FITI-163249 format. One record per atom (N, C-alpha, C): atom name; chain; residue number from 1; x, y, z. Coordinates in steps of 0.1 Angstrom, whole numbers, plus 5000, padded with zeros to 4 digits. Example, Ala and Ser with C-alpha at 12.3 -4.5 7.8 and 13.67 -1.06 7.14 Angstrom:
// FITI-163249
<vexba><atom>N</atom><chain>A</chain><n>1</n><X>5132</X><Y>4943</Y><Z>5078</Z></vexba>
<vexba><atom>CA</atom><chain>A</chain><n>1</n><X>5123</X><Y>4955</Y><Z>5078</Z></vexba>
<vexba><atom>C</atom><chain>A</chain><n>1</n><X>5132</X><Y>4967</Y><Z>5078</Z></vexba>
<vexba><atom>N</atom><chain>A</chain><n>2</n><X>5128</X><Y>4978</Y><Z>5071</Z></vexba>
<vexba><atom>CA</atom><chain>A</chain><n>2</n><X>5137</X><Y>4989</Y><Z>5071</Z></vexba>
<vexba><atom>C</atom><chain>A</chain><n>2</n><X>5129</X><Y>5000</Y><Z>5079</Z></vexba>
//
This chain:
// FITI-163249
<vexba><atom>N</atom><chain>A</chain><n>1</n><X>5076</X><Y>8773</Y><Z>6730</Z></vexba>
<vexba><atom>CA</atom><chain>A</chain><n>1</n><X>5086</X><Y>8764</Y><Z>6723</Z></vexba>
<vexba><atom>C</atom><chain>A</chain><n>1</n><X>5077</X><Y>8751</Y><Z>6719</Z></vexba>
<vexba><atom>N</atom><chain>A</chain><n>2</n><X>5067</X><Y>8749</Y><Z>6725</Z></vexba>
<vexba><atom>CA</atom><chain>A</chain><n>2</n><X>5058</X><Y>8738</Y><Z>6720</Z></vexba>
<vexba><atom>C</atom><chain>A</chain><n>2</n><X>5053</X><Y>8741</Y><Z>6706</Z></vexba>
<vexba><atom>N</atom><chain>A</chain><n>3</n><X>5048</X><Y>8752</Y><Z>6705</Z></vexba>
<vexba><atom>CA</atom><chain>A</chain><n>3</n><X>5044</X><Y>8758</Y><Z>6691</Z></vexba>
<vexba><atom>C</atom><chain>A</chain><n>3</n><X>5054</X><Y>8756</Y><Z>6680</Z></vexba>
<vexba><atom>N</atom><chain>A</chain><n>4</n><X>5067</X><Y>8761</Y><Z>6685</Z></vexba>
<vexba><atom>CA</atom><chain>A</chain><n>4</n><X>5078</X><Y>8759</Y><Z>6676</Z></vexba>
<vexba><atom>C</atom><chain>A</chain><n>4</n><X>5079</X><Y>8744</Y><Z>6671</Z></vexba>
<vexba><atom>N</atom><chain>A</chain><n>5</n><X>5080</X><Y>8736</Y><Z>6681</Z></vexba>
<vexba><atom>CA</atom><chain>A</chain><n>5</n><X>5083</X><Y>8722</Y><Z>6679</Z></vexba>
<vexba><atom>C</atom><chain>A</chain><n>5</n><X>5072</X><Y>8715</Y><Z>6668</Z></vexba>
<vexba><atom>N</atom><chain>A</chain><n>6</n><X>5058</X><Y>8720</Y><Z>6671</Z></vexba>
<vexba><atom>CA</atom><chain>A</chain><n>6</n><X>5048</X><Y>8714</Y><Z>6663</Z></vexba>
<vexba><atom>C</atom><chain>A</chain><n>6</n><X>5050</X><Y>8720</Y><Z>6647</Z></vexba>
<vexba><atom>N</atom><chain>A</chain><n>7</n><X>5057</X><Y>8730</Y><Z>6645</Z></vexba>
<vexba><atom>CA</atom><chain>A</chain><n>7</n><X>5061</X><Y>8734</Y><Z>6631</Z></vexba>
<vexba><atom>C</atom><chain>A</chain><n>7</n><X>5072</X><Y>8727</Y><Z>6625</Z></vexba>
<vexba><atom>N</atom><chain>A</chain><n>8</n><X>5079</X><Y>8719</Y><Z>6633</Z></vexba>
<vexba><atom>CA</atom><chain>A</chain><n>8</n><X>5092</X><Y>8713</Y><Z>6628</Z></vexba>
<vexba><atom>C</atom><chain>A</chain><n>8</n><X>5088</X><Y>8697</Y><Z>6623</Z></vexba>
<vexba><atom>N</atom><chain>A</chain><n>9</n><X>5098</X><Y>8693</Y><Z>6615</Z></vexba>
<vexba><atom>CA</atom><chain>A</chain><n>9</n><X>5095</X><Y>8678</Y><Z>6612</Z></vexba>
<vexba><atom>C</atom><chain>A</chain><n>9</n><X>5105</X><Y>8668</Y><Z>6620</Z></vexba>
<vexba><atom>N</atom><chain>A</chain><n>10</n><X>5104</X><Y>8671</Y><Z>6633</Z></vexba>
<vexba><atom>CA</atom><chain>A</chain><n>10</n><X>5112</X><Y>8662</Y><Z>6642</Z></vexba>
<vexba><atom>C</atom><chain>A</chain><n>10</n><X>5103</X><Y>8655</Y><Z>6652</Z></vexba>
<vexba><atom>N</atom><chain>A</chain><n>11</n><X>5106</X><Y>8645</Y><Z>6658</Z></vexba>
<vexba><atom>CA</atom><chain>A</chain><n>11</n><X>5098</X><Y>8638</Y><Z>6668</Z></vexba>
<vexba><atom>C</atom><chain>A</chain><n>11</n><X>5108</X><Y>8637</Y><Z>6681</Z></vexba>
<vexba><atom>N</atom><chain>A</chain><n>12</n><X>5102</X><Y>8637</Y><Z>6691</Z></vexba>
<vexba><atom>CA</atom><chain>A</chain><n>12</n><X>5110</X><Y>8636</Y><Z>6705</Z></vexba>
<vexba><atom>C</atom><chain>A</chain><n>12</n><X>5101</X><Y>8630</Y><Z>6716</Z></vexba>
<vexba><atom>N</atom><chain>A</chain><n>13</n><X>5108</X><Y>8621</Y><Z>6724</Z></vexba>
<vexba><atom>CA</atom><chain>A</chain><n>13</n><X>5101</X><Y>8616</Y><Z>6734</Z></vexba>
<vexba><atom>C</atom><chain>A</chain><n>13</n><X>5096</X><Y>8627</Y><Z>6743</Z></vexba>
<vexba><atom>N</atom><chain>A</chain><n>14</n><X>5083</X><Y>8624</Y><Z>6751</Z></vexba>
<vexba><atom>CA</atom><chain>A</chain><n>14</n><X>5078</X><Y>8636</Y><Z>6759</Z></vexba>
<vexba><atom>C</atom><chain>A</chain><n>14</n><X>5088</X><Y>8642</Y><Z>6769</Z></vexba>
<vexba><atom>N</atom><chain>A</chain><n>15</n><X>5097</X><Y>8633</Y><Z>6776</Z></vexba>
<vexba><atom>CA</atom><chain>A</chain><n>15</n><X>5106</X><Y>8637</Y><Z>6784</Z></vexba>
<vexba><atom>C</atom><chain>A</chain><n>15</n><X>5116</X><Y>8648</Y><Z>6777</Z></vexba>
<vexba><atom>N</atom><chain>A</chain><n>16</n><X>5119</X><Y>8645</Y><Z>6765</Z></vexba>
<vexba><atom>CA</atom><chain>A</chain><n>16</n><X>5129</X><Y>8655</Y><Z>6758</Z></vexba>
<vexba><atom>C</atom><chain>A</chain><n>16</n><X>5121</X><Y>8667</Y><Z>6755</Z></vexba>
<vexba><atom>N</atom><chain>A</chain><n>17</n><X>5110</X><Y>8667</Y><Z>6752</Z></vexba>
<vexba><atom>CA</atom><chain>A</chain><n>17</n><X>5101</X><Y>8679</Y><Z>6749</Z></vexba>
<vexba><atom>C</atom><chain>A</chain><n>17</n><X>5102</X><Y>8689</Y><Z>6761</Z></vexba>
<vexba><atom>N</atom><chain>A</chain><n>18</n><X>5100</X><Y>8682</Y><Z>6773</Z></vexba>
<vexba><atom>CA</atom><chain>A</chain><n>18</n><X>5098</X><Y>8689</Y><Z>6785</Z></vexba>
<vexba><atom>C</atom><chain>A</chain><n>18</n><X>5112</X><Y>8695</Y><Z>6789</Z></vexba>
<vexba><atom>N</atom><chain>A</chain><n>19</n><X>5121</X><Y>8688</Y><Z>6786</Z></vexba>
<vexba><atom>CA</atom><chain>A</chain><n>19</n><X>5136</X><Y>8694</Y><Z>6789</Z></vexba>
<vexba><atom>C</atom><chain>A</chain><n>19</n><X>5137</X><Y>8705</Y><Z>6780</Z></vexba>
<vexba><atom>N</atom><chain>A</chain><n>20</n><X>5132</X><Y>8705</Y><Z>6767</Z></vexba>
<vexba><atom>CA</atom><chain>A</chain><n>20</n><X>5135</X><Y>8716</Y><Z>6759</Z></vexba>
<vexba><atom>C</atom><chain>A</chain><n>20</n><X>5127</X><Y>8728</Y><Z>6762</Z></vexba>
<vexba><atom>N</atom><chain>A</chain><n>21</n><X>5113</X><Y>8724</Y><Z>6767</Z></vexba>
<vexba><atom>CA</atom><chain>A</chain><n>21</n><X>5105</X><Y>8737</Y><Z>6771</Z></vexba>
<vexba><atom>C</atom><chain>A</chain><n>21</n><X>5112</X><Y>8743</Y><Z>6783</Z></vexba>
<vexba><atom>N</atom><chain>A</chain><n>22</n><X>5117</X><Y>8736</Y><Z>6792</Z></vexba>
<vexba><atom>CA</atom><chain>A</chain><n>22</n><X>5125</X><Y>8742</Y><Z>6805</Z></vexba>
<vexba><atom>C</atom><chain>A</chain><n>22</n><X>5136</X><Y>8749</Y><Z>6799</Z></vexba>
<vexba><atom>N</atom><chain>A</chain><n>23</n><X>5145</X><Y>8744</Y><Z>6792</Z></vexba>
<vexba><atom>CA</atom><chain>A</chain><n>23</n><X>5156</X><Y>8752</Y><Z>6785</Z></vexba>
<vexba><atom>C</atom><chain>A</chain><n>23</n><X>5153</X><Y>8764</Y><Z>6780</Z></vexba>
<vexba><atom>N</atom><chain>A</chain><n>24</n><X>5141</X><Y>8764</Y><Z>6772</Z></vexba>
<vexba><atom>CA</atom><chain>A</chain><n>24</n><X>5135</X><Y>8777</Y><Z>6766</Z></vexba>
<vexba><atom>C</atom><chain>A</chain><n>24</n><X>5131</X><Y>8787</Y><Z>6776</Z></vexba>
<vexba><atom>N</atom><chain>A</chain><n>25</n><X>5124</X><Y>8781</Y><Z>6786</Z></vexba>
<vexba><atom>CA</atom><chain>A</chain><n>25</n><X>5119</X><Y>8792</Y><Z>6795</Z></vexba>
<vexba><atom>C</atom><chain>A</chain><n>25</n><X>5132</X><Y>8797</Y><Z>6803</Z></vexba>
<vexba><atom>N</atom><chain>A</chain><n>26</n><X>5142</X><Y>8789</Y><Z>6807</Z></vexba>
<vexba><atom>CA</atom><chain>A</chain><n>26</n><X>5154</X><Y>8795</Y><Z>6814</Z></vexba>
<vexba><atom>C</atom><chain>A</chain><n>26</n><X>5161</X><Y>8804</Y><Z>6804</Z></vexba>
<vexba><atom>N</atom><chain>A</chain><n>27</n><X>5164</X><Y>8801</Y><Z>6791</Z></vexba>
<vexba><atom>CA</atom><chain>A</chain><n>27</n><X>5170</X><Y>8810</Y><Z>6783</Z></vexba>
<vexba><atom>C</atom><chain>A</chain><n>27</n><X>5162</X><Y>8823</Y><Z>6779</Z></vexba>
<vexba><atom>N</atom><chain>A</chain><n>28</n><X>5150</X><Y>8822</Y><Z>6777</Z></vexba>
<vexba><atom>CA</atom><chain>A</chain><n>28</n><X>5141</X><Y>8834</Y><Z>6775</Z></vexba>
<vexba><atom>C</atom><chain>A</chain><n>28</n><X>5142</X><Y>8844</Y><Z>6788</Z></vexba>
<vexba><atom>N</atom><chain>A</chain><n>29</n><X>5142</X><Y>8838</Y><Z>6799</Z></vexba>
<vexba><atom>CA</atom><chain>A</chain><n>29</n><X>5143</X><Y>8845</Y><Z>6812</Z></vexba>
<vexba><atom>C</atom><chain>A</chain><n>29</n><X>5156</X><Y>8852</Y><Z>6814</Z></vexba>
<vexba><atom>N</atom><chain>A</chain><n>30</n><X>5164</X><Y>8846</Y><Z>6810</Z></vexba>
<vexba><atom>CA</atom><chain>A</chain><n>30</n><X>5180</X><Y>8852</Y><Z>6811</Z></vexba>
<vexba><atom>C</atom><chain>A</chain><n>30</n><X>5180</X><Y>8863</Y><Z>6800</Z></vexba>
<vexba><atom>N</atom><chain>A</chain><n>31</n><X>5174</X><Y>8862</Y><Z>6787</Z></vexba>
<vexba><atom>CA</atom><chain>A</chain><n>31</n><X>5175</X><Y>8871</Y><Z>6777</Z></vexba>
<vexba><atom>C</atom><chain>A</chain><n>31</n><X>5166</X><Y>8883</Y><Z>6781</Z></vexba>
<vexba><atom>N</atom><chain>A</chain><n>32</n><X>5156</X><Y>8880</Y><Z>6786</Z></vexba>
<vexba><atom>CA</atom><chain>A</chain><n>32</n><X>5145</X><Y>8894</Y><Z>6794</Z></vexba>
<vexba><atom>C</atom><chain>A</chain><n>32</n><X>5154</X><Y>8899</Y><Z>6803</Z></vexba>
<vexba><atom>N</atom><chain>A</chain><n>33</n><X>5161</X><Y>8894</Y><Z>6811</Z></vexba>
<vexba><atom>CA</atom><chain>A</chain><n>33</n><X>5169</X><Y>8901</Y><Z>6822</Z></vexba>
<vexba><atom>C</atom><chain>A</chain><n>33</n><X>5180</X><Y>8909</Y><Z>6817</Z></vexba>
<vexba><atom>N</atom><chain>A</chain><n>34</n><X>5186</X><Y>8905</Y><Z>6805</Z></vexba>
<vexba><atom>CA</atom><chain>A</chain><n>34</n><X>5199</X><Y>8911</Y><Z>6803</Z></vexba>
<vexba><atom>C</atom><chain>A</chain><n>34</n><X>5198</X><Y>8920</Y><Z>6790</Z></vexba>
<vexba><atom>N</atom><chain>A</chain><n>35</n><X>5187</X><Y>8918</Y><Z>6782</Z></vexba>
<vexba><atom>CA</atom><chain>A</chain><n>35</n><X>5186</X><Y>8924</Y><Z>6770</Z></vexba>
<vexba><atom>C</atom><chain>A</chain><n>35</n><X>5173</X><Y>8934</Y><Z>6770</Z></vexba>
<vexba><atom>N</atom><chain>A</chain><n>36</n><X>5172</X><Y>8947</Y><Z>6764</Z></vexba>
<vexba><atom>CA</atom><chain>A</chain><n>36</n><X>5163</X><Y>8955</Y><Z>6763</Z></vexba>
<vexba><atom>C</atom><chain>A</chain><n>36</n><X>5155</X><Y>8951</Y><Z>6751</Z></vexba>
<vexba><atom>N</atom><chain>A</chain><n>37</n><X>5143</X><Y>8945</Y><Z>6755</Z></vexba>
<vexba><atom>CA</atom><chain>A</chain><n>37</n><X>5135</X><Y>8940</Y><Z>6745</Z></vexba>
<vexba><atom>C</atom><chain>A</chain><n>37</n><X>5123</X><Y>8950</Y><Z>6740</Z></vexba>
<vexba><atom>N</atom><chain>A</chain><n>38</n><X>5128</X><Y>8960</Y><Z>6737</Z></vexba>
<vexba><atom>CA</atom><chain>A</chain><n>38</n><X>5118</X><Y>8971</Y><Z>6732</Z></vexba>
<vexba><atom>C</atom><chain>A</chain><n>38</n><X>5117</X><Y>8971</Y><Z>6717</Z></vexba>
<vexba><atom>N</atom><chain>A</chain><n>39</n><X>5106</X><Y>8969</Y><Z>6711</Z></vexba>
<vexba><atom>CA</atom><chain>A</chain><n>39</n><X>5105</X><Y>8968</Y><Z>6695</Z></vexba>
<vexba><atom>C</atom><chain>A</chain><n>39</n><X>5091</X><Y>8960</Y><Z>6692</Z></vexba>
<vexba><atom>N</atom><chain>A</chain><n>40</n><X>5092</X><Y>8960</Y><Z>6677</Z></vexba>
<vexba><atom>CA</atom><chain>A</chain><n>40</n><X>5079</X><Y>8953</Y><Z>6673</Z></vexba>
<vexba><atom>C</atom><chain>A</chain><n>40</n><X>5079</X><Y>8937</Y><Z>6679</Z></vexba>
<vexba><atom>N</atom><chain>A</chain><n>41</n><X>5067</X><Y>8934</Y><Z>6680</Z></vexba>
<vexba><atom>CA</atom><chain>A</chain><n>41</n><X>5065</X><Y>8918</Y><Z>6682</Z></vexba>
<vexba><atom>C</atom><chain>A</chain><n>41</n><X>5072</X><Y>8907</Y><Z>6673</Z></vexba>
<vexba><atom>N</atom><chain>A</chain><n>42</n><X>5070</X><Y>8912</Y><Z>6661</Z></vexba>
<vexba><atom>CA</atom><chain>A</chain><n>42</n><X>5078</X><Y>8906</Y><Z>6652</Z></vexba>
<vexba><atom>C</atom><chain>A</chain><n>42</n><X>5090</X><Y>8901</Y><Z>6653</Z></vexba>
<vexba><atom>N</atom><chain>A</chain><n>43</n><X>5098</X><Y>8912</Y><Z>6658</Z></vexba>
<vexba><atom>CA</atom><chain>A</chain><n>43</n><X>5114</X><Y>8910</Y><Z>6663</Z></vexba>
<vexba><atom>C</atom><chain>A</chain><n>43</n><X>5114</X><Y>8901</Y><Z>6674</Z></vexba>
<vexba><atom>N</atom><chain>A</chain><n>44</n><X>5104</X><Y>8902</Y><Z>6683</Z></vexba>
<vexba><atom>CA</atom><chain>A</chain><n>44</n><X>5107</X><Y>8892</Y><Z>6695</Z></vexba>
<vexba><atom>C</atom><chain>A</chain><n>44</n><X>5102</X><Y>8878</Y><Z>6689</Z></vexba>
<vexba><atom>N</atom><chain>A</chain><n>45</n><X>5095</X><Y>8876</Y><Z>6680</Z></vexba>
<vexba><atom>CA</atom><chain>A</chain><n>45</n><X>5091</X><Y>8866</Y><Z>6676</Z></vexba>
<vexba><atom>C</atom><chain>A</chain><n>45</n><X>5102</X><Y>8858</Y><Z>6668</Z></vexba>
<vexba><atom>N</atom><chain>A</chain><n>46</n><X>5109</X><Y>8866</Y><Z>6662</Z></vexba>
<vexba><atom>CA</atom><chain>A</chain><n>46</n><X>5121</X><Y>8861</Y><Z>6653</Z></vexba>
<vexba><atom>C</atom><chain>A</chain><n>46</n><X>5133</X><Y>8857</Y><Z>6663</Z></vexba>
<vexba><atom>N</atom><chain>A</chain><n>47</n><X>5133</X><Y>8865</Y><Z>6673</Z></vexba>
<vexba><atom>CA</atom><chain>A</chain><n>47</n><X>5144</X><Y>8860</Y><Z>6684</Z></vexba>
<vexba><atom>C</atom><chain>A</chain><n>47</n><X>5140</X><Y>8849</Y><Z>6693</Z></vexba>
<vexba><atom>N</atom><chain>A</chain><n>48</n><X>5128</X><Y>8847</Y><Z>6696</Z></vexba>
<vexba><atom>CA</atom><chain>A</chain><n>48</n><X>5123</X><Y>8835</Y><Z>6703</Z></vexba>
<vexba><atom>C</atom><chain>A</chain><n>48</n><X>5125</X><Y>8822</Y><Z>6693</Z></vexba>
<vexba><atom>N</atom><chain>A</chain><n>49</n><X>5122</X><Y>8825</Y><Z>6683</Z></vexba>
<vexba><atom>CA</atom><chain>A</chain><n>49</n><X>5124</X><Y>8813</Y><Z>6672</Z></vexba>
<vexba><atom>C</atom><chain>A</chain><n>49</n><X>5140</X><Y>8809</Y><Z>6671</Z></vexba>
<vexba><atom>N</atom><chain>A</chain><n>50</n><X>5148</X><Y>8819</Y><Z>6672</Z></vexba>
<vexba><atom>CA</atom><chain>A</chain><n>50</n><X>5162</X><Y>8816</Y><Z>6671</Z></vexba>
<vexba><atom>C</atom><chain>A</chain><n>50</n><X>5166</X><Y>8809</Y><Z>6683</Z></vexba>
<vexba><atom>N</atom><chain>A</chain><n>51</n><X>5161</X><Y>8813</Y><Z>6694</Z></vexba>
<vexba><atom>CA</atom><chain>A</chain><n>51</n><X>5164</X><Y>8806</Y><Z>6707</Z></vexba>
<vexba><atom>C</atom><chain>A</chain><n>51</n><X>5160</X><Y>8791</Y><Z>6708</Z></vexba>
<vexba><atom>N</atom><chain>A</chain><n>52</n><X>5147</X><Y>8790</Y><Z>6702</Z></vexba>
<vexba><atom>CA</atom><chain>A</chain><n>52</n><X>5140</X><Y>8777</Y><Z>6700</Z></vexba>
<vexba><atom>C</atom><chain>A</chain><n>52</n><X>5148</X><Y>8768</Y><Z>6692</Z></vexba>
<vexba><atom>N</atom><chain>A</chain><n>53</n><X>5151</X><Y>8774</Y><Z>6680</Z></vexba>
<vexba><atom>CA</atom><chain>A</chain><n>53</n><X>5159</X><Y>8765</Y><Z>6670</Z></vexba>
<vexba><atom>C</atom><chain>A</chain><n>53</n><X>5174</X><Y>8760</Y><Z>6677</Z></vexba>
<vexba><atom>N</atom><chain>A</chain><n>54</n><X>5179</X><Y>8770</Y><Z>6683</Z></vexba>
<vexba><atom>CA</atom><chain>A</chain><n>54</n><X>5190</X><Y>8765</Y><Z>6689</Z></vexba>
<vexba><atom>C</atom><chain>A</chain><n>54</n><X>5193</X><Y>8754</Y><Z>6700</Z></vexba>
<vexba><atom>N</atom><chain>A</chain><n>55</n><X>5180</X><Y>8756</Y><Z>6705</Z></vexba>
<vexba><atom>CA</atom><chain>A</chain><n>55</n><X>5176</X><Y>8746</Y><Z>6717</Z></vexba>
<vexba><atom>C</atom><chain>A</chain><n>55</n><X>5172</X><Y>8733</Y><Z>6711</Z></vexba>
<vexba><atom>N</atom><chain>A</chain><n>56</n><X>5167</X><Y>8733</Y><Z>6700</Z></vexba>
<vexba><atom>CA</atom><chain>A</chain><n>56</n><X>5163</X><Y>8722</Y><Z>6691</Z></vexba>
<vexba><atom>C</atom><chain>A</chain><n>56</n><X>5174</X><Y>8714</Y><Z>6684</Z></vexba>
<vexba><atom>N</atom><chain>A</chain><n>57</n><X>5183</X><Y>8723</Y><Z>6683</Z></vexba>
<vexba><atom>CA</atom><chain>A</chain><n>57</n><X>5198</X><Y>8718</Y><Z>6675</Z></vexba>
<vexba><atom>C</atom><chain>A</chain><n>57</n><X>5207</X><Y>8711</Y><Z>6688</Z></vexba>
<vexba><atom>N</atom><chain>A</chain><n>58</n><X>5203</X><Y>8716</Y><Z>6698</Z></vexba>
<vexba><atom>CA</atom><chain>A</chain><n>58</n><X>5213</X><Y>8709</Y><Z>6710</Z></vexba>
<vexba><atom>C</atom><chain>A</chain><n>58</n><X>5205</X><Y>8696</Y><Z>6713</Z></vexba>
<vexba><atom>N</atom><chain>A</chain><n>59</n><X>5193</X><Y>8696</Y><Z>6712</Z></vexba>
<vexba><atom>CA</atom><chain>A</chain><n>59</n><X>5185</X><Y>8684</Y><Z>6716</Z></vexba>
<vexba><atom>C</atom><chain>A</chain><n>59</n><X>5186</X><Y>8674</Y><Z>6706</Z></vexba>
<vexba><atom>N</atom><chain>A</chain><n>60</n><X>5188</X><Y>8678</Y><Z>6694</Z></vexba>
<vexba><atom>CA</atom><chain>A</chain><n>60</n><X>5191</X><Y>8667</Y><Z>6682</Z></vexba>
<vexba><atom>C</atom><chain>A</chain><n>60</n><X>5205</X><Y>8663</Y><Z>6683</Z></vexba>
<vexba><atom>N</atom><chain>A</chain><n>61</n><X>5214</X><Y>8671</Y><Z>6688</Z></vexba>
<vexba><atom>CA</atom><chain>A</chain><n>61</n><X>5229</X><Y>8666</Y><Z>6689</Z></vexba>
<vexba><atom>C</atom><chain>A</chain><n>61</n><X>5230</X><Y>8656</Y><Z>6703</Z></vexba>
<vexba><atom>N</atom><chain>A</chain><n>62</n><X>5218</X><Y>8654</Y><Z>6712</Z></vexba>
<vexba><atom>CA</atom><chain>A</chain><n>62</n><X>5218</X><Y>8646</Y><Z>6723</Z></vexba>
<vexba><atom>C</atom><chain>A</chain><n>62</n><X>5220</X><Y>8651</Y><Z>6736</Z></vexba>
<vexba><atom>N</atom><chain>A</chain><n>63</n><X>5219</X><Y>8666</Y><Z>6735</Z></vexba>
<vexba><atom>CA</atom><chain>A</chain><n>63</n><X>5218</X><Y>8672</Y><Z>6749</Z></vexba>
<vexba><atom>C</atom><chain>A</chain><n>63</n><X>5205</X><Y>8670</Y><Z>6755</Z></vexba>
<vexba><atom>N</atom><chain>A</chain><n>64</n><X>5206</X><Y>8668</Y><Z>6768</Z></vexba>
<vexba><atom>CA</atom><chain>A</chain><n>64</n><X>5194</X><Y>8668</Y><Z>6776</Z></vexba>
<vexba><atom>C</atom><chain>A</chain><n>64</n><X>5192</X><Y>8676</Y><Z>6790</Z></vexba>
<vexba><atom>N</atom><chain>A</chain><n>65</n><X>5204</X><Y>8682</Y><Z>6793</Z></vexba>
<vexba><atom>CA</atom><chain>A</chain><n>65</n><X>5203</X><Y>8689</Y><Z>6805</Z></vexba>
<vexba><atom>C</atom><chain>A</chain><n>65</n><X>5198</X><Y>8704</Y><Z>6800</Z></vexba>
<vexba><atom>N</atom><chain>A</chain><n>66</n><X>5188</X><Y>8707</Y><Z>6805</Z></vexba>
<vexba><atom>CA</atom><chain>A</chain><n>66</n><X>5180</X><Y>8720</Y><Z>6802</Z></vexba>
<vexba><atom>C</atom><chain>A</chain><n>66</n><X>5190</X><Y>8732</Y><Z>6805</Z></vexba>
<vexba><atom>N</atom><chain>A</chain><n>67</n><X>5195</X><Y>8731</Y><Z>6814</Z></vexba>
<vexba><atom>CA</atom><chain>A</chain><n>67</n><X>5203</X><Y>8745</Y><Z>6820</Z></vexba>
<vexba><atom>C</atom><chain>A</chain><n>67</n><X>5217</X><Y>8746</Y><Z>6808</Z></vexba>
<vexba><atom>N</atom><chain>A</chain><n>68</n><X>5223</X><Y>8734</Y><Z>6804</Z></vexba>
<vexba><atom>CA</atom><chain>A</chain><n>68</n><X>5230</X><Y>8734</Y><Z>6793</Z></vexba>
<vexba><atom>C</atom><chain>A</chain><n>68</n><X>5226</X><Y>8738</Y><Z>6780</Z></vexba>
<vexba><atom>N</atom><chain>A</chain><n>69</n><X>5214</X><Y>8735</Y><Z>6775</Z></vexba>
<vexba><atom>CA</atom><chain>A</chain><n>69</n><X>5208</X><Y>8738</Y><Z>6764</Z></vexba>
<vexba><atom>C</atom><chain>A</chain><n>69</n><X>5205</X><Y>8753</Y><Z>6766</Z></vexba>
<vexba><atom>N</atom><chain>A</chain><n>70</n><X>5200</X><Y>8760</Y><Z>6776</Z></vexba>
<vexba><atom>CA</atom><chain>A</chain><n>70</n><X>5197</X><Y>8773</Y><Z>6778</Z></vexba>
<vexba><atom>C</atom><chain>A</chain><n>70</n><X>5210</X><Y>8781</Y><Z>6776</Z></vexba>
<vexba><atom>N</atom><chain>A</chain><n>71</n><X>5220</X><Y>8777</Y><Z>6784</Z></vexba>
<vexba><atom>CA</atom><chain>A</chain><n>71</n><X>5234</X><Y>8782</Y><Z>6782</Z></vexba>
<vexba><atom>C</atom><chain>A</chain><n>71</n><X>5239</X><Y>8784</Y><Z>6768</Z></vexba>
<vexba><atom>N</atom><chain>A</chain><n>72</n><X>5238</X><Y>8773</Y><Z>6760</Z></vexba>
<vexba><atom>CA</atom><chain>A</chain><n>72</n><X>5241</X><Y>8773</Y><Z>6747</Z></vexba>
<vexba><atom>C</atom><chain>A</chain><n>72</n><X>5233</X><Y>8783</Y><Z>6738</Z></vexba>
<vexba><atom>N</atom><chain>A</chain><n>73</n><X>5221</X><Y>8783</Y><Z>6740</Z></vexba>
<vexba><atom>CA</atom><chain>A</chain><n>73</n><X>5212</X><Y>8793</Y><Z>6732</Z></vexba>
<vexba><atom>C</atom><chain>A</chain><n>73</n><X>5215</X><Y>8807</Y><Z>6735</Z></vexba>
<vexba><atom>N</atom><chain>A</chain><n>74</n><X>5218</X><Y>8808</Y><Z>6748</Z></vexba>
<vexba><atom>CA</atom><chain>A</chain><n>74</n><X>5220</X><Y>8824</Y><Z>6750</Z></vexba>
<vexba><atom>C</atom><chain>A</chain><n>74</n><X>5234</X><Y>8828</Y><Z>6747</Z></vexba>
<vexba><atom>N</atom><chain>A</chain><n>75</n><X>5246</X><Y>8819</Y><Z>6748</Z></vexba>
<vexba><atom>CA</atom><chain>A</chain><n>75</n><X>5257</X><Y>8822</Y><Z>6743</Z></vexba>
<vexba><atom>C</atom><chain>A</chain><n>75</n><X>5257</X><Y>8823</Y><Z>6726</Z></vexba>
<vexba><atom>N</atom><chain>A</chain><n>76</n><X>5249</X><Y>8815</Y><Z>6720</Z></vexba>
<vexba><atom>CA</atom><chain>A</chain><n>76</n><X>5248</X><Y>8816</Y><Z>6707</Z></vexba>
<vexba><atom>C</atom><chain>A</chain><n>76</n><X>5243</X><Y>8830</Y><Z>6702</Z></vexba>
<vexba><atom>N</atom><chain>A</chain><n>77</n><X>5234</X><Y>8835</Y><Z>6710</Z></vexba>
<vexba><atom>CA</atom><chain>A</chain><n>77</n><X>5227</X><Y>8851</Y><Z>6705</Z></vexba>
<vexba><atom>C</atom><chain>A</chain><n>77</n><X>5237</X><Y>8859</Y><Z>6709</Z></vexba>
<vexba><atom>N</atom><chain>A</chain><n>78</n><X>5245</X><Y>8859</Y><Z>6720</Z></vexba>
<vexba><atom>CA</atom><chain>A</chain><n>78</n><X>5255</X><Y>8867</Y><Z>6724</Z></vexba>
<vexba><atom>C</atom><chain>A</chain><n>78</n><X>5265</X><Y>8869</Y><Z>6713</Z></vexba>
<vexba><atom>N</atom><chain>A</chain><n>79</n><X>5269</X><Y>8858</Y><Z>6708</Z></vexba>
<vexba><atom>CA</atom><chain>A</chain><n>79</n><X>5278</X><Y>8859</Y><Z>6696</Z></vexba>
<vexba><atom>C</atom><chain>A</chain><n>79</n><X>5274</X><Y>8863</Y><Z>6683</Z></vexba>
<vexba><atom>N</atom><chain>A</chain><n>80</n><X>5262</X><Y>8868</Y><Z>6683</Z></vexba>
<vexba><atom>CA</atom><chain>A</chain><n>80</n><X>5254</X><Y>8872</Y><Z>6671</Z></vexba>
<vexba><atom>C</atom><chain>A</chain><n>80</n><X>5251</X><Y>8862</Y><Z>6662</Z></vexba>
<vexba><atom>N</atom><chain>A</chain><n>81</n><X>5249</X><Y>8851</Y><Z>6669</Z></vexba>
<vexba><atom>CA</atom><chain>A</chain><n>81</n><X>5240</X><Y>8840</Y><Z>6662</Z></vexba>
<vexba><atom>C</atom><chain>A</chain><n>81</n><X>5251</X><Y>8830</Y><Z>6651</Z></vexba>
<vexba><atom>N</atom><chain>A</chain><n>82</n><X>5263</X><Y>8833</Y><Z>6654</Z></vexba>
<vexba><atom>CA</atom><chain>A</chain><n>82</n><X>5274</X><Y>8827</Y><Z>6645</Z></vexba>
<vexba><atom>C</atom><chain>A</chain><n>82</n><X>5277</X><Y>8814</Y><Z>6652</Z></vexba>
//
């Protein structure tokens, strides 16, 4: 998540960054437990970036609860990214 944020043109307070990192870790752990992630590393990187982007969007909209951000990201992917 930190590397993803470095590639974006947005700035957040350190506390918000920590919340996004927590949210990403929660979301990714959920995904790893529920989705069979066998395939090329490139596909996993794309999926990780989608999760990170969704969390970034939630944070940009003002969300600061890591659990809610993680839930939103997982639900977004479960709906096919729509």
